[in-house]
DOSEDO-798830 format. One line per field, with one value per residue (C-alpha): residue number from 1; z, y, x; residue in one letter. Coordinates in nm, 3 decimals. Example, Ala and Ser with C-alpha at 12.3 -4.5 7.8 and 13.67 -1.06 7.14 Angstrom:
2
num: c(1, 2)
c3: c(0.780, 0.714)
c2: c(-0.450, -0.106)
c1: c(1.230, 1.367)
residu: c(a, s)
***
This chain:
354
num: c(1, 2, 3, 4, 5, 6, 7, 8, 9, 10, 11, 12, 13, 14, 15, 16, 17, 18, 19, 20, 21, 22, 23, 24, 25, 26, 27, 28, 29, 30, 31, 32, 33, 34, 35, 36, 37, 38, 39, 40, 41, 42, 43, 44, 45, 46, 47, 48, 49, 50, 51, 52, 53, 54, 55, 56, 57, 58, 59, 60, 61, 62, 63, 64, 65, 66, 67, 68, 69, 70, 71, 72, 73, 74, 75, 76, 77, 78, 79, 80, 81, 82, 83, 84, 85, 86, 87, 88, 89, 90, 91, 92, 93, 94, 95, 96, 97, 98, 99, 100, 101, 102, 103, 104, 105, 106, 107, 108, 109, 110, 111, 112, 113, 114, 115, 116, 117, 118, 119, 120, 121, 122, 123, 124, 125, 126, 127, 128, 129, 130, 131, 132, 133, 134, 135, 136, 137, 138, 139, 140, 141, 142, 143, 144, 145, 146, 147, 148, 149, 150, 151, 152, 153, 154, 155, 156, 157, 158, 159, 160, 161, 162, 163, 164, 165, 166, 167, 168, 169, 170, 171, 172, 173, 174, 175, 176, 177, 178, 179, 180, 181, 182, 183, 184, 185, 186, 187, 188, 189, 190, 191, 192, 193, 194, 195, 196, 197, 198, 199, 200, 201, 202, 203, 204, 205, 206, 207, 208, 209, 210, 211, 212, 213, 214, 215, 216, 217, 218, 219, 220, 221, 222, 223, 224, 225, 226, 227, 228, 229, 230, 231, 232, 233, 234, 235, 236, 237, 238, 239, 240, 241, 242, 243, 244, 245, 246, 247, 248, 249, 250, 251, 252, 253, 254, 255, 256, 257, 258, 259, 260, 261, 262, 263, 264, 265, 266, 267, 268, 269, 270, 271, 272, 273, 274, 275, 276, 277, 278, 279, 280, 281, 282, 283, 284, 285, 286, 287, 288, 289, 290, 291, 292, 293, 294, 295, 296, 297, 298, 299, 300, 301, 302, 303, 304, 305, 306, 307, 308, 309, 310, 311, 312, 313, 314, 315, 316, 317, 318, 319, 320, 321, 322, 323, 324, 325, 326, 327, 328, 329, 330, 331, 332, 333, 334, 335, 336, 337, 338, 339, 340, 341, 342, 343, 344, 345, 346, 347, 348, 349, 350, 351, 352, 353, 354)
c3: c(2.675, 2.763, 2.549, 2.235, 2.206, 2.291, 2.006, 1.752, 1.829, 1.755, 1.367, 1.333, 1.331, 1.119, 0.880, 0.900, 0.864, 0.590, 0.391, 0.415, 0.294, 0.036, -0.080, -0.034, -0.290, -0.532, -0.528, -0.507, -0.852, -1.033, -0.863, -1.095, -1.199, -0.980, -1.326, -1.644, -1.974, -2.309, -2.590, -2.908, -3.193, -3.465, -3.726, -4.093, -4.461, -4.538, -4.881, -5.006, -5.201, -4.811, -4.556, -4.250, -3.914, -3.716, -3.797, -3.569, -3.322, -3.342, -3.243, -2.967, -2.773, -2.786, -2.832, -2.842, -3.163, -3.450, -3.643, -3.934, -4.053, -4.382, -4.632, -4.593, -4.911, -5.218, -5.471, -5.638, -5.972, -6.189, -6.286, -5.989, -6.112, -6.017, -5.711, -5.618, -5.713, -5.418, -5.194, -5.252, -5.226, -4.865, -4.796, -4.914, -4.644, -4.360, -4.153, -4.218, -4.189, -3.850, -3.729, -3.910, -3.672, -3.383, -3.343, -3.489, -3.755, -3.865, -4.077, -4.273, -4.573, -4.693, -5.013, -5.165, -5.097, -5.141, -5.494, -5.636, -5.413, -5.175, -5.355, -5.238, -5.372, -5.747, -5.790, -6.024, -5.923, -5.530, -5.548, -5.718, -5.468, -5.194, -5.271, -5.284, -4.999, -4.811, -4.952, -4.849, -4.507, -4.459, -4.317, -4.295, -4.558, -4.307, -4.157, -4.166, -4.344, -4.699, -4.678, -4.754, -4.993, -4.792, -4.552, -4.206, -3.915, -3.552, -3.338, -2.941, -2.700, -2.353, -2.121, -1.770, -1.669, -1.901, -2.313, -2.555, -2.904, -3.204, -3.450, -3.791, -4.028, -4.400, -4.492, -4.882, -5.034, -4.969, -4.880, -5.123, -5.301, -5.094, -5.147, -5.306, -5.184, -5.577, -5.636, -5.255, -5.045, -4.758, -4.531, -4.561, -4.545, -4.791, -5.030, -4.903, -4.721, -4.461, -4.610, -4.467, -4.564, -4.467, -4.827, -4.792, -4.637, -4.554, -4.426, -4.590, -4.451, -4.419, -4.239, -4.005, -3.948, -3.875, -3.615, -3.440, -3.421, -3.285, -3.004, -2.858, -2.789, -2.493, -2.443, -2.168, -2.387, -2.760, -2.986, -3.321, -3.667, -3.907, -4.191, -4.117, -3.787, -3.614, -3.322, -3.441, -3.533, -3.885, -4.107, -4.476, -4.517, -4.543, -4.232, -4.024, -3.988, -4.379, -4.344, -3.959, -3.973, -4.007, -3.681, -3.509, -3.629, -3.442, -3.099, -3.076, -3.196, -2.881, -2.699, -2.804, -2.727, -2.386, -2.565, -2.317, -2.326, -2.709, -2.838, -3.194, -3.337, -3.708, -3.946, -4.271, -4.252, -4.231, -3.844, -3.532, -3.224, -2.947, -2.927, -2.702, -2.830, -2.572, -2.663, -2.523, -2.471, -2.452, -2.220, -2.404, -2.721, -2.749, -3.086, -3.142, -3.485, -3.581, -3.947, -4.077, -4.048, -4.375, -4.463, -4.339, -4.402, -4.463, -4.209, -3.940, -3.922, -3.583, -3.346, -3.042, -2.933, -2.950, -2.588, -2.577, -2.903, -3.276, -3.349, -3.706, -3.730, -3.822, -3.546, -3.421, -3.177, -2.847, -2.630, -2.347, -2.130, -1.743, -1.733, -1.432, -1.175, -0.976, -1.185, -1.543, -1.638, -2.010, -2.127, -2.521, -2.641, -2.932, -3.010, -3.272, -3.320, -3.021, -2.772, -2.636, -2.751, -2.672, -2.400, -2.184, -1.899, -1.779, -1.608, -1.796, -1.610, -1.760, -2.119, -1.913, -1.864, -1.561)
c2: c(-6.825, -6.739, -6.377, -6.543, -6.795, -6.550, -6.320, -6.663, -6.748, -6.369, -6.413, -6.738, -6.536, -6.249, -6.500, -6.710, -6.406, -6.250, -6.590, -6.606, -6.272, -6.301, -6.605, -6.373, -6.169, -6.417, -6.559, -6.187, -6.042, -5.773, -5.435, -5.266, -4.902, -4.635, -4.418, -4.483, -4.391, -4.262, -4.378, -4.188, -4.318, -4.089, -4.111, -3.944, -4.036, -4.391, -4.494, -4.764, -4.952, -5.028, -5.241, -5.070, -5.217, -4.920, -4.983, -5.343, -5.146, -4.878, -5.204, -5.318, -4.971, -5.062, -4.730, -4.603, -4.410, -4.381, -4.060, -4.055, -3.711, -3.663, -3.837, -4.157, -4.282, -4.125, -4.023, -3.720, -3.784, -3.618, -3.988, -4.055, -4.437, -4.379, -4.200, -4.503, -4.787, -4.612, -4.656, -5.023, -5.074, -5.001, -5.151, -5.493, -5.429, -5.699, -5.404, -5.184, -5.422, -5.534, -5.130, -5.101, -5.441, -5.336, -4.940, -4.657, -4.477, -4.102, -3.906, -3.606, -3.523, -3.367, -3.286, -3.626, -3.815, -3.475, -3.495, -3.352, -3.219, -2.868, -2.802, -2.628, -2.467, -2.464, -2.840, -2.914, -3.241, -3.158, -3.248, -3.553, -3.670, -3.563, -3.855, -4.085, -3.991, -3.990, -4.330, -4.476, -4.372, -4.506, -4.163, -4.171, -4.019, -3.793, -3.658, -3.289, -3.324, -3.451, -3.091, -2.845, -2.806, -3.000, -3.257, -3.063, -3.153, -3.281, -3.547, -3.576, -3.850, -3.859, -3.931, -3.998, -3.606, -3.452, -3.419, -3.465, -3.260, -3.364, -3.111, -3.240, -2.940, -2.885, -2.753, -2.836, -2.698, -2.364, -2.302, -1.964, -2.117, -2.022, -1.812, -1.929, -1.828, -1.813, -1.675, -1.826, -1.539, -1.675, -1.493, -1.775, -2.144, -2.426, -2.331, -2.112, -1.751, -1.624, -1.379, -1.060, -0.967, -1.090, -1.164, -1.563, -1.806, -2.186, -2.246, -2.000, -1.846, -2.071, -2.323, -2.056, -1.968, -2.299, -2.358, -2.010, -2.228, -2.529, -2.378, -2.188, -2.523, -2.666, -2.908, -3.020, -3.123, -3.073, -3.238, -3.021, -3.294, -3.066, -3.228, -2.892, -2.866, -2.529, -2.493, -2.530, -2.278, -2.126, -2.400, -2.319, -2.594, -2.641, -2.551, -2.260, -2.085, -1.922, -1.744, -1.591, -1.413, -1.719, -1.858, -1.581, -1.592, -1.943, -1.820, -1.547, -1.725, -1.966, -1.684, -1.501, -1.834, -1.949, -2.275, -2.489, -2.828, -2.727, -2.981, -2.997, -3.341, -3.299, -3.474, -3.394, -3.309, -3.683, -3.712, -3.666, -3.408, -3.235, -2.865, -2.607, -2.282, -1.971, -1.742, -1.394, -1.436, -1.813, -2.069, -2.256, -2.450, -2.814, -2.964, -3.355, -3.421, -3.836, -3.855, -4.069, -4.416, -4.552, -4.223, -4.029, -3.760, -3.671, -3.424, -3.204, -2.854, -2.613, -2.561, -2.349, -2.466, -2.855, -3.010, -3.363, -3.469, -3.468, -3.832, -3.952, -4.270, -4.389, -4.344, -4.272, -4.056, -4.145, -3.902, -4.051, -3.875, -4.017, -3.835, -3.957, -3.776, -3.477, -3.287, -3.496, -3.545, -3.564, -3.818, -3.679, -4.009, -4.090, -4.434, -4.580, -4.977, -5.053, -4.803, -4.421, -4.199, -3.860, -3.787, -3.529, -3.477, -3.204, -3.147, -3.000, -2.753, -2.602, -2.566, -2.418, -2.074, -2.119)
c1: c(2.433, 2.040, 2.097, 2.241, 1.971, 1.684, 1.904, 1.871, 1.524, 1.449, 1.646, 1.438, 1.100, 1.250, 1.359, 1.047, 0.811, 1.021, 0.961, 0.576, 0.582, 0.766, 0.576, 0.276, 0.403, 0.448, 0.109, -0.075, -0.174, 0.039, -0.108, -0.333, -0.240, -0.460, -0.449, -0.619, -0.500, -0.537, -0.317, -0.272, 0.005, 0.101, 0.312, 0.404, 0.592, 0.538, 0.619, 0.437, 0.661, 0.866, 0.802, 0.670, 0.786, 0.687, 0.333, 0.396, 0.564, 0.236, 0.060, 0.210, 0.177, -0.177, -0.304, -0.705, -0.618, -0.376, -0.364, -0.189, 0.000, 0.021, 0.257, 0.102, 0.139, 0.429, 0.142, 0.287, 0.059, -0.193, -0.349, -0.610, -0.599, -0.205, -0.322, -0.590, -0.341, -0.061, -0.333, -0.399, -0.068, -0.068, -0.397, -0.251, 0.039, 0.021, 0.162, -0.121, -0.367, -0.279, -0.272, -0.629, -0.750, -0.600, -0.759, -0.948, -0.739, -0.790, -0.600, -0.502, -0.249, 0.038, 0.166, 0.270, -0.085, -0.274, -0.110, 0.236, 0.587, 0.524, 0.164, -0.108, -0.423, -0.307, -0.306, -0.566, -0.718, -0.778, -1.143, -1.060, -0.754, -1.005, -1.287, -1.001, -0.875, -1.216, -1.284, -0.953, -0.969, -1.310, -1.482, -1.856, -2.050, -2.263, -1.949, -1.896, -1.563, -1.715, -1.938, -1.728, -1.345, -1.093, -1.056, -1.066, -1.284, -1.295, -1.372, -1.484, -1.365, -1.518, -1.199, -1.404, -1.525, -1.276, -1.317, -1.025, -1.118, -0.949, -0.887, -0.737, -0.629, -0.629, -0.272, -0.297, -0.630, -0.637, -0.229, -0.062, 0.229, 0.532, 0.843, 1.102, 1.465, 1.606, 1.837, 1.991, 2.008, 2.230, 2.019, 1.757, 1.771, 1.721, 1.435, 1.171, 1.172, 0.898, 0.662, 0.692, 0.329, -0.032, -0.145, -0.100, -0.295, -0.237, -0.573, -0.802, -1.078, -1.341, -1.106, -1.025, -1.399, -1.466, -1.102, -1.236, -1.585, -1.410, -1.141, -1.451, -1.614, -1.606, -1.255, -1.005, -0.721, -0.685, -0.471, -0.417, -0.324, -0.120, 0.091, 0.341, 0.526, 0.432, 0.623, 0.941, 1.212, 1.196, 1.438, 1.388, 1.134, 0.784, 0.609, 0.419, 0.736, 0.699, 0.364, 0.456, 0.144, -0.072, 0.131, 0.075, -0.261, -0.288, -0.157, -0.362, -0.674, -0.623, -0.576, -0.885, -1.078, -0.938, -0.883, -0.714, -0.523, -0.378, -0.083, 0.005, 0.098, 0.293, 0.515, 0.674, 1.037, 1.124, 1.238, 1.151, 1.150, 0.944, 0.905, 0.821, 0.705, 0.678, 0.398, 0.349, -0.011, -0.095, 0.082, 0.345, 0.272, 0.408, 0.448, 0.547, 0.696, 0.641, 0.821, 0.847, 0.721, 0.979, 1.153, 1.469, 1.681, 2.069, 2.057, 1.841, 1.788, 1.845, 1.548, 1.602, 1.253, 1.369, 1.376, 1.541, 1.739, 1.649, 1.542, 1.692, 1.601, 1.230, 0.989, 0.600, 0.516, 0.269, 0.074, -0.059, -0.267, -0.395, -0.713, -0.814, -0.579, -0.697, -0.413, -0.386, -0.068, 0.026, 0.307, 0.460, 0.663, 0.873, 0.968, 1.177, 1.178, 1.398, 1.179, 1.140, 1.404, 1.272, 1.037, 0.880, 0.580, 0.346, 0.044, -0.266, -0.229, 0.076, -0.132, -0.432, -0.551, -0.748)
residu: c(x, x, x, x, x, x, x, x, x, x, x, x, x, x, x, x, x, x, x, x, x, x, x, x, x, x, x, x, x, x, x, x, x, x, x, x, x, x, x, x, x, x, x, x, x, x, x, x, x, x, x, x, x, x, x, x, x, x, x, x, x, x, x, x, x, x, x, x, x, x, x, x, x, x, x, x, x, x, x, x, x, x, x, x, x, x, x, x, x, x, x, x, x, x, x, x, x, x, x, x, x, x, x, x, x, x, x, x, x, x, x, x, x, x, x, x, x, x, x, x, x, x, x, x, x, x, x, x, x, x, x, x, x, x, x, x, x, x, x, x, x, x, x, x, x, x, x, x, x, x, x, x, x, x, x, x, x, x, x, x, x, x, x, x, x, x, x, x, x, x, x, x, x, x, x, x, x, x, x, x, x, x, x, x, x, x, x, x, x, x, x, x, x, x, x, x, x, x, x, x, x, x, x, x, x, x, x, x, x, x, x, x, x, x, x, x, x, x, x, x, x, x, x, x, x, x, x, x, x, x, x, x, x, x, x, x, x, x, x, x, x, x, x, x, x, x, x, x, x, x, x, x, x, x, x, x, x, x, x, x, x, x, x, x, x, x, x, x, x, x, x, x, x, x, x, x, x, x, x, x, x, x, x, x, x, x, x, x, x, x, x, x, x, x, x, x, x, x, x, x, x, x, x, x, x, x, x, x, x, x, x, x, x, x, x, x, x, x, x, x, x, x, x, x, x, x, x, x, x, x, x, x, x, x, x, x, x, x, x, x, x, x, x, x, x, x, x, x, x, x, x, x, x, x)
***
């Protein structure tokens, strides 16, 4: 009986201790995460005549920055008044106004906000379109982006002892015409055949020289905003794979400059996916494609570099950089209206030369 009473007393003490501990836990403030992160949201392909709930989703993610990746409106005109009016439709949207109030916005363009579908350097109103673009996106008057042809430029963000470089490319102003798949050649897909000769360009000589200079600058992480997909498999639509010599030139330039931390973000195709392209002379190159904010496509294409699923519903992207870690962690995410639909995490060392 004495042993039983002693055991009963011990059980009572254990229950009381657990109760006190649980009560203390409930009254304590939630634990603060040890790691801080910087969040970059992004998206593309947003028709100004449609509702844009994905922007409200972006606001809820509380990003430090939002990057538009092109087709930010569907201008498709040679009348600059029409182009301005379509930008104003975007400006009047409550969803856009909420996004603008909540975070800083950067932007590059693709064909539909540049002026015409699939157009490049031969679009006759590219200078006028640039002026409208610069004013709408409130690019500072003293910005380098206003001093040269095209809209390319860069920005830097200090993250503790790390430096984030954001490179905004112009894949329209200088781009040569593509090779049409006409008459239809069964060896190729869809609209375009890749160039086999190095007699064409996407970025143009001046932008290439500028890019080499930017990649030579000190930075730990580099987000490269390209309206066109970079790291995927050729699919016959507009992308860097239309000019494989230009794609290879970019990879070689990353190796030449020893530019650490490159991650591409892209849009255009009306579906979302995360690609990981292996290279011979550099680290693997990730490309997060987010498309579209309002637009979808009836079908998708194969992509041997794809990680996870292809996302056919409206989506936005989010890159989260945990920069206070001894070994910084990078999280790539795609969200639809309900939450994460594709993601991939890796350490910064995976995309570094040293």
